[in-house]
C-alpha positions in Angstrom: 0.5 -0.1 0.2 2.6 2.4 1.0 5.0 1.6 -1.8 2.0 2.4 -4.2 2.1 5.8 -2.9 5.6 6.7 -3.4 5.3 5.2 -7.5 2.6 6.9 -8.2 4.1 9.7 -10.4 2.8 12.4 -9.4 4.3 12.0 -5.4 7.4 12.7 -8.1 5.7 15.4 -8.6 4.2 16.7 -5.3 8.1 16.5 -3.8 9.7 18.4 -5.9 6.5 21.2 -6.2 7.4 21.0 -1.5 11.4 21.1 -1.6 11.5 24.3 -4.7 9.4 27.0 -3.7 11.7 27.3 -0.5 14.1 28.3 -2.6 12.1 30.3 -5.6 10.9 32.4 -3.1 13.8 33.4 -0.9 15.2 34.1 -4.8 12.3 36.0 -5.4 13.5 37.5 -2.0 16.6 39.0 -3.1 16.0 40.2 -5.9 12.8 42.6 -4.6 9.3 40.8 -6.0 7.0 38.9 -3.9 7.9 35.9 -2.6 3.1 35.1 -3.4 5.0 34.8 -6.7 7.0 31.2 -5.5 2.8 29.5 -6.0 3.6 29.1 -9.9 6.3 26.3 -9.5 2.4 24.3 -8.2 1.8 24.8 -11.9 3.5 21.8 -12.6 1.1 19.7 -11.7 -1.1 20.2 -14.2 1.6 20.5 -17.1 4.7 19.6 -16.2 7.3 22.7 -16.1 5.4 24.8 -17.1 5.7 26.8 -13.5 9.3 27.1 -14.0 9.2 27.7 -17.3 6.6 30.6 -15.7 8.3 31.3 -13.4 11.4 31.6 -14.9 9.3 34.0 -17.1 8.8 36.4 -14.8 12.4 37.1 -13.5 13.6 37.6 -16.9 11.2 39.8 -17.4 10.8 41.7 -14.4 12.3 44.9 -12.7 14.5 44.5 -9.5 14.0 46.7 -7.5 16.5 45.5 -5.0 19.6 46.5 -7.6 21.7 49.5 -7.6 20.6 51.9 -10.5 23.4 52.1 -13.4 25.8 55.4 -12.9 25.3 57.4 -16.3 27.6 59.1 -15.6 30.3 56.4 -15.4 29.0 54.1 -18.1 28.9 57.6 -20.7 32.6 58.2 -19.2 32.9 54.1 -20.6 31.2 54.4 -24.0 33.8 57.6 -24.5 36.7 56.8 -23.2 36.1 53.2 -26.3 36.0 55.3 -29.6 38.5 57.7 -28.2 41.3 55.0 -28.7 
C-alpha cells in the first residue's frame, strides 16, 4: 500500500513542488519581488515544467527593485573612452 503511493507519478511532482517552493521564494525575496510568485511552481502538477517556465519568465521580464541603478556618468565615460582609442 505505502509502496504504491511512493511509486505513483504524482508523488514525485508533489515532492518537487514542496522542495522547490522555498528556494524560489528566497530568490524572489533576494531580488525584491513578491514571494507569492513562488506559487507558480505548483503549476508543475498540471503540466511538467510549466511552473518553472512561468517563474523563469517572471524573473526574466521583471525589474528587480533591489539592484542598484547604473550610474550614467560612469557608463558614458566608458563609452567615450572606447571611441577615442
